[in-house]
ROMI-703412 format. One line per field, with one value per residue (C-alpha): x, y, z. Coordinates in Angstrom, 3 decimals, always signed. Example, Ala and Ser with C-alpha at 12.3 -4.5 7.8 and 13.67 -1.06 7.14 Angstrom:
! residues 2
x <- c(+12.300,+13.670);
y <- c(-4.500,-1.060);
z <- c(+7.800,+7.140);
END
This chain:
! residues 632
x <- c(+14.912,+16.319,+13.894,+13.431,+13.194,+9.861,+9.020,+11.148,+8.772,+5.914,+6.582,+7.614,+4.668,+2.255,+4.534,+3.929,+0.564,-0.191,+1.489,-0.116,-3.441,-2.006,-1.371,-4.570,-6.173,-4.412,-4.769,-0.925,+0.990,+0.797,+4.494,+5.445,+7.263,+5.960,+6.688,+4.730,+3.653,+0.042,-1.214,-4.294,-6.690,-4.842,-4.001,-0.417,+1.062,+4.742,+7.117,+9.198,+13.228,+15.086,+12.383,+13.558,+11.468,+7.691,+5.504,+1.956,-1.675,-2.540,+0.640,-0.654,-4.427,-5.088,-5.252,-8.935,-9.279,-7.348,-9.086,-12.499,-11.479,-9.862,-13.110,-15.526,-13.526,-13.685,-17.141,-17.862,-15.836,-17.665,-20.985,-20.564,-18.761,-21.786,-24.439,-22.338,-22.465,-26.325,-26.260,-26.103,-23.255,-24.943,-27.004,-23.670,-22.145,-25.465,-25.358,-21.756,-21.607,-25.193,-23.338,-20.663,-22.657,-24.367,-22.785,-24.766,-27.996,-25.584,-23.624,-27.140,-28.051,-24.998,-24.320,-26.691,-25.470,-21.959,-22.527,-24.139,-21.674,-18.728,-20.725,-21.120,-17.541,-16.840,-19.020,-17.750,-14.219,-14.910,-16.864,-13.828,-11.393,-13.664,-14.624,-10.917,-9.319,-9.643,-7.852,-5.195,-4.373,-4.044,-1.860,+0.650,+0.672,+1.023,+1.266,+3.900,+6.102,+5.507,+6.634,+9.393,+10.305,+9.500,+11.149,+14.965,+13.865,+11.690,+14.159,+11.238,+12.174,+11.974,+8.874,+6.759,+3.159,+2.521,-1.280,-0.559,+0.845,-0.273,-3.810,-4.248,-8.270,-8.781,-10.102,-6.775,-7.040,-10.161,-10.800,-12.475,-9.377,-7.773,-4.315,-2.840,+0.755,+1.867,+5.351,+7.715,+7.465,+11.400,+10.829,+14.254,+13.691,+13.074,+9.753,+10.698,+11.811,+8.650,+6.432,+8.626,+8.394,+4.760,+3.929,+6.176,+4.931,+1.265,+1.789,-0.164,-0.668,-1.845,-2.050,-1.516,+0.405,-1.006,+1.956,+0.443,+3.479,+2.574,+1.699,+1.787,+0.213,+2.444,+1.199,+0.644,-2.233,-2.477,-5.535,-5.884,-6.699,-9.551,-8.292,-9.224,-11.219,-9.728,-10.846,-11.645,-12.971,-14.128,-17.111,-18.589,-21.438,-20.377,-16.611,-17.920,-20.142,-17.240,-15.363,-18.169,-18.222,-14.709,-13.196,-11.882,-8.185,-8.860,-8.918,-9.620,-6.654,-8.240,-10.411,-8.367,-9.813,-13.299,-14.217,-12.473,-11.742,-8.187,-7.417,-5.384,-5.581,-3.424,-4.525,-4.691,-2.115,+0.576,+0.829,+3.212,+2.686,+5.579,+4.788,+7.799,+6.948,+8.974,+8.040,+4.291,+3.580,+1.058,+2.531,+0.996,-2.237,-1.880,-0.843,-4.045,-6.586,-5.517,-4.420,-8.028,-9.776,-7.997,-8.434,-12.424,-12.192,-10.416,-6.752,-4.158,-2.223,+1.758,+3.015,+6.966,+7.485,+10.739,+9.406,+7.044,+3.694,+3.218,-0.019,-1.798,-5.190,-4.045,-2.608,-4.616,-7.007,-7.961,-5.485,-2.884,+0.436,+2.533,+6.134,+8.162,+11.442,+14.173,+14.656,+11.127,+10.799,+13.847,+12.310,+8.657,+10.142,+11.919,+8.670,+7.182,+9.893,+8.877,+5.227,+5.842,+7.656,+5.150,+2.659,+4.815,+4.423,+0.775,+0.377,+1.972,+0.249,-3.265,-2.352,-3.672,-7.716,-7.270,-9.120,-6.438,-8.531,-7.116,-3.588,-4.440,-5.717,-4.325,-1.077,-0.473,+3.164,+3.065,+6.839,+7.737,+10.656,+12.051,+15.682,+16.176,+14.696,+17.073,+20.078,+19.041,+18.419,+21.853,+23.417,+21.205,+22.472,+26.139,+25.973,+24.092,+25.359,+27.569,+30.796,+29.528,+26.161,+25.704,+26.713,+23.304,+20.720,+18.136,+15.396,+16.357,+16.783,+13.134,+11.653,+13.159,+11.989,+8.548,+8.770,+9.797,+7.153,+4.147,+0.717,-0.223,+0.818,-1.691,+1.102,+1.703,+4.366,+3.577,+6.594,+7.167,+10.501,+11.633,+14.073,+13.525,+16.896,+17.985,+20.840,+18.144,+15.705,+18.867,+19.082,+17.249,+15.721,+13.764,+12.598,+11.351,+8.889,+6.577,+4.708,+2.323,+4.026,+2.386,+4.685,+3.845,+5.661,+8.512,+11.429,+12.679,+15.226,+12.841,+10.361,+13.114,+14.374,+10.833,+8.906,+11.180,+8.686,+5.933,+7.273,+6.891,+7.204,+4.227,+4.295,+4.315,+1.889,+2.020,-2.159,-2.710,-3.382,-2.482,-0.414,+0.441,-0.172,+2.487,+1.123,+1.162,+3.432,+0.861,+0.373,-2.829,-3.679,-5.224,-6.548,-5.755,-8.303,-8.590,-9.605,-9.321,-7.858,-11.122,-13.070,-10.091,-10.135,-14.449,-13.607,-11.221,-13.623,-16.873,-16.580,-15.303,-13.738,-10.296,-8.500,-6.464,-3.591,-2.920,+0.549,+0.822,+1.471,+5.274,+6.651,+4.078,+4.552,+2.331,+0.909,-0.231,-4.021,-5.934,-9.379,-12.084,-12.406,-10.478,-7.670,-8.321,-7.739,-4.370,-4.214,-4.081,-0.615,+0.009,+1.784,+3.025,+0.671,-1.894,-5.356,-6.278,-8.395,-7.332,-7.636,-7.417,-10.153,-11.486,-9.836,-8.924,-5.202,-3.425,-0.903,+2.987,+4.980,+7.065,+3.541,+1.943,+2.539,+3.163,+6.987,+9.723,+12.490,+16.165,+16.513,+17.287,+18.162,+20.398,+17.492,+17.294,+13.958,+12.906,+12.893,+10.708,+8.363,+7.859,+4.892,+5.241,+3.025,+2.989,+4.841,+7.650,+7.853,+8.357,+10.997,+13.195,+12.026,+11.353,+13.565,+12.418,+8.708,+6.957,+4.001,+1.792,+2.509,+2.112,-1.277,-2.040,-1.045,-2.955,-6.401,-5.896,-3.285,-5.275,-1.866,-1.039,-0.305,-3.123,-3.114,-1.251,-2.777,-4.117,-3.283,-6.018,-7.365,-3.707,-2.912,-0.097,+1.797,+4.273,+8.021,+8.307,+5.228,+5.494,+9.139,+8.099,+5.135,+7.446,+9.627,+6.792,+4.831,+3.982,+6.414,+8.625,+10.703,+14.470,+16.275,+18.416,+17.685,+18.390,+21.510,+22.826);
y <- c(-71.076,-70.464,-69.568,-71.983,-71.117,-71.805,-69.428,-67.076,-67.527,-67.274,-64.096,-62.492,-63.316,-62.380,-58.662,-58.520,-59.285,-56.939,-54.374,-55.211,-54.416,-51.396,-50.280,-51.503,-49.454,-46.598,-46.333,-46.721,-48.723,-51.923,-52.768,-49.956,-47.562,-43.574,-42.601,-39.412,-36.432,-37.836,-38.200,-39.617,-36.485,-34.650,-36.099,-36.519,-33.910,-34.682,-37.765,-37.726,-37.233,-40.596,-42.567,-44.623,-46.805,-46.158,-44.948,-45.728,-43.892,-45.154,-43.491,-40.288,-40.959,-39.800,-42.395,-42.259,-43.080,-45.976,-47.561,-46.724,-48.670,-51.415,-51.732,-51.851,-54.794,-57.062,-55.932,-57.290,-60.076,-61.411,-61.041,-62.851,-65.850,-65.740,-66.168,-69.067,-70.780,-71.099,-73.443,-76.937,-79.120,-82.144,-79.942,-78.037,-81.317,-82.654,-79.479,-79.786,-82.915,-82.249,-79.499,-81.704,-84.201,-81.920,-78.606,-77.574,-75.851,-74.269,-72.371,-71.573,-69.671,-67.889,-66.941,-63.617,-62.688,-63.057,-60.757,-58.359,-58.171,-57.914,-55.715,-53.475,-53.783,-52.418,-49.474,-48.562,-48.379,-46.548,-43.904,-43.491,-43.276,-40.878,-38.926,-38.874,-37.751,-33.882,-34.802,-37.082,-34.270,-31.983,-34.198,-35.038,-31.207,-29.339,-30.743,-33.379,-30.088,-27.927,-30.686,-31.547,-27.538,-27.036,-30.342,-28.927,-25.571,-27.279,-29.785,-32.464,-36.208,-38.107,-40.165,-37.564,-37.788,-33.885,-34.128,-34.189,-30.798,-29.033,-28.303,-27.068,-27.004,-28.147,-24.552,-22.662,-20.392,-19.262,-15.506,-17.197,-20.199,-20.607,-22.390,-23.980,-25.163,-26.582,-25.713,-26.965,-25.351,-25.150,-21.830,-22.241,-21.555,-18.465,-16.975,-14.779,-18.260,-20.344,-17.812,-17.296,-21.247,-21.097,-18.365,-19.608,-23.414,-22.801,-19.904,-17.674,-13.711,-11.342,-13.329,-12.683,-14.360,-14.735,-16.704,-18.598,-19.095,-18.986,-22.128,-25.593,-25.349,-23.271,-22.788,-20.277,-19.594,-18.185,-16.291,-14.519,-11.148,-9.594,-7.162,-3.180,-1.588,-0.971,+3.004,+4.946,+8.342,+11.141,+11.357,+7.983,+9.139,+6.338,+7.793,+11.478,+10.103,+8.667,+11.800,+13.974,+12.071,+11.914,+13.506,+16.778,+15.317,+12.144,+12.622,+9.631,+7.943,+5.126,+2.383,-0.636,-4.723,-5.548,-2.101,-0.859,+3.089,+3.987,+6.844,+8.485,+10.363,+13.249,+14.068,+10.234,+8.381,+10.046,+13.701,+13.395,+11.054,+10.016,+9.099,+7.053,+6.270,+6.263,+8.167,+7.740,+6.340,+8.812,+10.781,+14.254,+12.489,+11.045,+14.608,+15.997,+14.245,+14.591,+18.340,+19.566,+17.722,+19.708,+22.680,+21.820,+21.803,+25.127,+24.306,+26.077,+24.628,+25.350,+23.864,+23.907,+22.658,+22.761,+21.206,+24.221,+22.283,+19.388,+20.982,+23.667,+22.838,+24.772,+28.139,+30.784,+29.284,+30.830,+29.574,+28.434,+29.788,+28.073,+28.388,+27.430,+29.483,+27.794,+31.221,+31.339,+27.943,+28.405,+31.724,+30.033,+26.950,+29.097,+30.970,+27.886,+26.912,+30.240,+29.568,+26.345,+27.880,+30.212,+27.769,+25.851,+28.901,+29.107,+25.333,+26.106,+29.217,+27.246,+24.140,+20.627,+20.985,+23.830,+23.142,+22.581,+25.030,+27.748,+27.432,+27.784,+26.667,+23.574,+23.778,+21.330,+21.463,+19.445,+19.372,+17.729,+15.698,+15.878,+14.645,+17.684,+20.049,+19.157,+19.292,+22.588,+24.057,+23.192,+24.944,+28.168,+28.262,+27.812,+30.712,+33.199,+32.725,+35.401,+34.932,+33.479,+31.581,+28.124,+25.607,+23.520,+25.590,+27.334,+26.206,+22.168,+23.045,+24.314,+21.286,+19.249,+21.025,+20.921,+16.698,+16.581,+19.235,+16.568,+16.554,+19.108,+22.143,+21.041,+21.222,+18.058,+17.614,+15.603,+14.394,+13.069,+11.180,+9.205,+7.161,+8.341,+7.654,+8.770,+10.681,+12.528,+13.144,+14.459,+11.319,+7.983,+9.783,+11.965,+9.284,+7.949,+10.802,+9.172,+6.737,+6.360,+5.585,+5.459,+3.180,+2.993,+1.096,+0.072,-1.712,-4.523,-2.368,+0.493,-1.602,-3.033,+0.546,+2.010,-1.211,-3.826,-4.520,-6.069,-9.525,-10.910,-7.934,-7.838,-7.771,-4.532,-3.837,-1.007,-0.465,+2.843,+4.115,+1.096,+1.767,+0.066,+2.517,+1.096,+1.954,+0.113,-2.923,-3.705,-2.601,-2.390,-2.535,+0.333,+2.304,+6.043,+8.398,+10.174,+13.830,+15.395,+18.584,+20.687,+18.476,+18.994,+22.743,+22.636,+20.450,+22.600,+25.670,+24.511,+23.901,+25.691,+28.884,+29.135,+30.792,+33.860,+34.891,+38.832,+39.777,+41.421,+45.248,+46.274,+46.236,+44.431,+41.821,+38.496,+36.052,+36.537,+37.102,+34.436,+35.106,+33.472,+36.440,+37.878,+40.527,+44.151,+45.748,+47.420,+51.245,+54.111,+54.840,+58.901,+59.039,+62.221,+63.853,+61.863,+62.929,+62.948,+60.357,+58.026,+54.410,+51.026,+48.757,+46.352,+43.091,+40.429,+40.188,+37.210,+36.866,+36.615,+33.712,+36.868,+37.763,+34.396,+33.726,+36.827,+36.934,+38.282,+35.739,+37.121,+38.561,+36.424,+38.818,+41.650,+44.062,+46.911,+46.240,+50.073,+49.132,+46.134,+48.222,+50.973,+50.883,+50.940,+50.713,+47.432,+48.960,+50.834,+46.976,+45.138,+47.824,+48.323,+45.647,+42.587,+41.775,+38.931,+39.265,+41.527,+44.045,+42.130,+39.119,+40.918,+42.597,+38.531,+37.157,+40.347,+39.112,+35.016,+34.524,+34.464,+34.593,+37.572,+40.313,+42.876,+46.332,+48.138,+52.116,+53.343,+57.157,+57.993,+55.145,+53.621,+50.259,+50.444,+46.993,+46.557,+45.417,+43.043,+41.072,+41.332,+39.979,+37.140,+36.408,+36.424,+33.985,+31.402,+31.449,+28.428,+27.725,+24.687,+23.004,+23.249,+20.989,+23.724,+27.113,+30.410,+30.665,+28.623);
z <- c(+41.353,+37.738,+35.126,+32.697,+29.097,+28.907,+31.385,+29.989,+26.523,+28.179,+30.037,+26.762,+24.891,+28.023,+27.700,+24.101,+24.319,+26.794,+24.510,+21.718,+23.528,+24.664,+21.289,+20.007,+22.452,+21.940,+18.349,+17.902,+15.354,+16.175,+15.567,+18.355,+15.309,+15.334,+11.828,+11.936,+14.273,+14.486,+18.068,+19.287,+18.513,+15.690,+12.288,+11.283,+8.893,+8.636,+8.548,+11.614,+10.960,+10.782,+9.934,+7.218,+4.341,+3.257,+5.003,+4.964,+4.830,+8.031,+9.920,+9.544,+10.586,+14.212,+17.131,+17.238,+13.726,+13.910,+17.072,+15.306,+12.157,+14.378,+16.866,+13.482,+11.969,+15.063,+15.062,+11.833,+11.893,+15.242,+14.013,+10.735,+12.686,+14.919,+12.420,+10.529,+13.828,+13.747,+10.275,+11.151,+10.947,+8.910,+6.537,+5.782,+4.846,+3.238,+0.948,-0.009,-1.198,-3.548,-4.608,-5.739,-6.902,-9.094,-9.357,-12.512,-10.845,-7.943,-11.152,-12.579,-9.625,-9.200,-12.498,-12.404,-8.855,-10.151,-13.273,-11.092,-8.749,-11.093,-13.393,-9.859,-9.625,-12.600,-12.707,-9.106,-10.339,-13.549,-11.470,-9.174,-11.596,-13.520,-9.905,-8.899,-11.957,-11.231,-8.211,-9.653,-12.100,-9.324,-7.527,-10.688,-12.024,-9.031,-5.758,-6.491,-8.037,-5.286,-2.674,-4.628,-4.815,-0.804,+0.405,+0.438,+2.054,+4.795,+5.288,+5.077,+4.930,+2.121,+3.028,+3.404,+2.013,+0.347,+0.831,+4.573,+4.477,+1.265,+1.391,-2.075,-3.707,-7.248,-8.262,-6.337,-8.967,-8.142,-6.386,-3.685,-2.939,-0.061,-0.039,+3.487,+3.655,+6.901,+7.831,+10.392,+14.000,+14.395,+11.962,+10.676,+6.974,+4.849,+4.206,+1.292,-0.519,+0.335,-0.535,-4.021,-4.257,-3.939,-6.008,-8.734,-8.588,-8.517,-11.129,-8.948,-9.396,-6.786,-3.782,-0.137,+2.629,+6.027,+8.441,+11.441,+13.395,+16.871,+19.064,+18.057,+14.745,+12.115,+8.606,+6.114,+4.211,+0.686,-0.695,-3.886,-3.692,-5.234,-7.826,-7.132,-9.959,-13.655,-13.056,-10.419,-11.996,-10.147,-12.819,-11.786,-9.415,-6.436,-6.593,-6.126,-3.293,-1.728,-2.188,-0.922,+2.212,+3.146,+6.227,+6.169,+7.272,+5.661,+1.447,-0.573,-2.365,-4.447,-4.467,-3.125,-3.489,-2.839,-3.000,-0.009,+0.058,+0.673,+2.622,+5.063,+8.162,+8.460,+11.817,+13.168,+10.844,+8.778,+8.401,+5.118,+2.157,+0.149,-3.504,-5.353,-9.010,-12.391,-15.360,-16.246,-12.794,-12.460,-9.798,-10.666,-10.690,-6.840,-6.049,-8.336,-6.402,-2.608,-3.411,-4.691,-1.946,+0.341,-1.216,-1.238,+2.413,+2.918,+3.024,+2.089,-0.867,-2.026,-5.223,-5.185,-8.928,-10.878,-13.762,-14.371,-15.631,-13.564,-12.223,-14.636,-13.034,-10.008,-11.493,-10.249,-7.601,-4.875,-1.915,-4.367,-4.000,-7.170,-7.167,-10.608,-9.875,-7.722,-5.848,-5.291,-3.819,-1.575,-0.059,+0.343,+2.021,+4.404,+5.046,+5.718,+8.086,+10.325,+9.791,+11.190,+14.399,+14.343,+15.016,+17.722,+20.103,+19.328,+20.037,+23.508,+24.044,+23.539,+25.525,+24.906,+25.123,+21.937,+18.988,+16.390,+13.878,+16.368,+15.190,+11.591,+8.632,+7.112,+4.882,+2.388,+0.703,-2.860,-3.641,-7.093,-8.351,-5.246,-6.359,-8.674,-6.626,-3.503,-5.926,-7.681,-3.930,-2.719,-5.961,-5.774,-2.435,-3.075,-5.465,-3.293,+0.395,+1.504,+3.993,+7.443,+5.864,+6.903,+3.959,+4.241,+2.396,+4.832,+2.644,+3.076,+6.966,+7.030,+4.965,+7.423,+10.494,+8.823,+8.515,+12.117,+13.221,+13.126,+12.631,+15.830,+13.458,+10.254,+8.368,+5.822,+3.075,-0.017,-1.346,-5.307,-6.150,-8.973,-6.420,-2.924,-1.529,+1.825,+0.409,-1.913,+1.251,+3.328,+5.319,+6.593,+9.699,+6.804,+4.553,+8.101,+8.721,+5.736,+7.118,+4.366,+1.272,-2.172,-4.822,-8.512,-11.186,-8.703,-8.973,-6.630,-4.878,-4.508,-2.572,-0.416,+0.426,+1.153,+2.151,+3.717,+6.012,+3.129,+1.999,-0.098,-2.582,-4.905,-8.417,-10.117,-12.825,-15.526,-15.402,-15.441,-11.987,-9.959,-7.136,-3.749,-0.874,+2.002,+5.546,+9.103,+7.716,+4.765,+1.706,-0.444,-3.970,-5.117,-8.159,-7.594,-7.645,-11.427,-11.503,-14.757,-14.931,-15.177,-12.222,-10.025,-10.319,-9.866,-6.898,-5.421,-5.819,-4.965,-1.041,+1.599,+0.780,+1.359,+4.202,+2.519,+4.905,+5.533,+6.373,+9.627,+9.446,+9.259,+12.718,+14.318,+16.960,+16.921,+14.398,+10.943,+10.640,+8.612,+7.341,+5.577,+3.116,+0.916,+1.873,+1.302,-1.823,-1.920,-0.772,-3.500,-4.270,-5.365,-8.696,-9.696,-12.144,-11.456,-10.740,-6.967,-4.696,-7.670,-6.423,-7.771,-8.895,-6.435,-8.011,-5.771,-5.154,-5.588,-2.528,-3.386,-2.216,+0.067,+2.050,+2.439,+5.453,+6.627,+6.783,+5.132,+3.621,+3.138,-0.613,-2.909,-5.912,-6.707,-7.297,-4.553,-2.639,-3.463,-7.165,-6.633,-4.863,-7.447,-9.889,-13.417,-16.396,-18.731,-21.210,-18.937,-16.980,-20.701,-21.678,-18.346,-15.988,-17.933,-20.894,-22.925,-22.402,-25.541,-24.260,-26.772,-24.242,-20.776,-22.098,-23.148,-19.489,-17.987,-19.751,-19.327,-16.634,-13.306,-11.519,-13.504,-10.533,-9.326,-10.093,-7.443,-8.742,-11.018,-13.506,-14.981,-17.304,-17.043,-14.534,-12.785,-11.235,-8.636,-10.387,-7.290,-8.258,-12.231,-11.908,-9.585,-11.868,-14.476,-12.856,-12.226,-14.943,-16.901,-19.703,-21.132,-18.436,-19.049,-16.215,-15.230,-13.183,-13.635,-12.112,-15.619);
END
């Protein structure tokens, strides 16, 4: 039997009613069109693609909220209708007739309640607008402009309600405020661009971005970083306590946000540290703070300073070898490379269970201005190498060996550069040995070169002593620890006694010896015409770079070795061996310069000095930097 038109209408109506009841109970839109990504339990955050027309607020509500609202509305209507049914129809008709015949009493009775209701409505409306004024200003001034800027990079539909994915509190500029932005799960956008737009449109400074991209909910939270202290001076009693409590292998670099102590463990985290900053960025201050802490715990420090005047506080300190001349820097790096190989053999003999201190004292190498130093080392080797020698400077090779040797040998490099390019350091693989990098007053190119894994790029600041310490894929804004030169010298000399190296005897095989006590005075040298058994005074010697590590580097000057071993007085040294330095200057240096060579012998009341020691002191004495080498 064919279905009639009436039967078809009944069937369609029944189907529509069934679907309507199902949508009603499921909390879905009654028209059956899904416009947002809302589910029964989760509130919607964005409009679905290809949705046209205006999207109402109810479309963003979760299904259980819609169902609760619908049931509550039906219950209220049902209760009102049930109560109205109790009124008798005749009474209703009679009352209506009386009011129609004489409306004055009814109007008088409704006058006061009407006025009260109107006043309440007016006050409620005024209160609502007053209380929501801040929220409306936030929407108008900040949320909507940010939504318009983010819509294109995030590829959001035009109907998207910004309140559903931009969760911005009214006090979003306060220190404890948290901003959350829900982003599409397809992740086809640039995180750097989104972060830059958020920072720019909300006028934020000093914020961190935390991206949560795994799972169904994808969003980014923006928190304002609590700034480090304005100063971190060592004369502050709290700072002094922090430095005193630091581990021997983990010197304090500075103080970070929320008072966090920023440090790096040279044994467990990063054996070498790179400091990159422009002029005035505090490079020397950073190295001074780390070096004096290491000296405090008994380490040996080698300052390789072509600028000659970067660390005057360290001149003459026990345990410090200060090389200012490029020839001595060249020889010292070669000696350090040989010491590294010696320590490698010792570590191999000791085994894996040995105490690391058995290898020797910790060695800290401060390499200042690597951009200029590497060029000068190359030029020096070009002019001094002989036929058959390698083209690459052995000093550069020695530095690379030290960087690749690792933390087990207790040898650490603190390298300073204005632009730490791969070319300046000897290749990108050399730069990768610095897992801890300190950047101050950096450019955008410098940040992308040295810390590409950290984004967005934190804004550089000219605040004195402020830097970014990059380690482990994160950057920590830090106020660098500040020692005055007097404080650094005092702290370096009041801790553990530095290990003073003693050179092995000529022809003696085996490693160098390192004692906690100063080396014995040099033996007496017999001089023709001198009184017998005359000995040098028991002055504390200053180790020279050539003897510092118990090895003899290749000679770098044209002076014969036997001439450098002669002992002479200051007058003879001034006249024949140290041109340009007067006798008065030598006497003044002997009385005031702690790095002046020790007495090698004595003839009557006259002190004699080794010619080689005097020449090395003359090359490395502090004086104004010229930007050139002696080869020029």
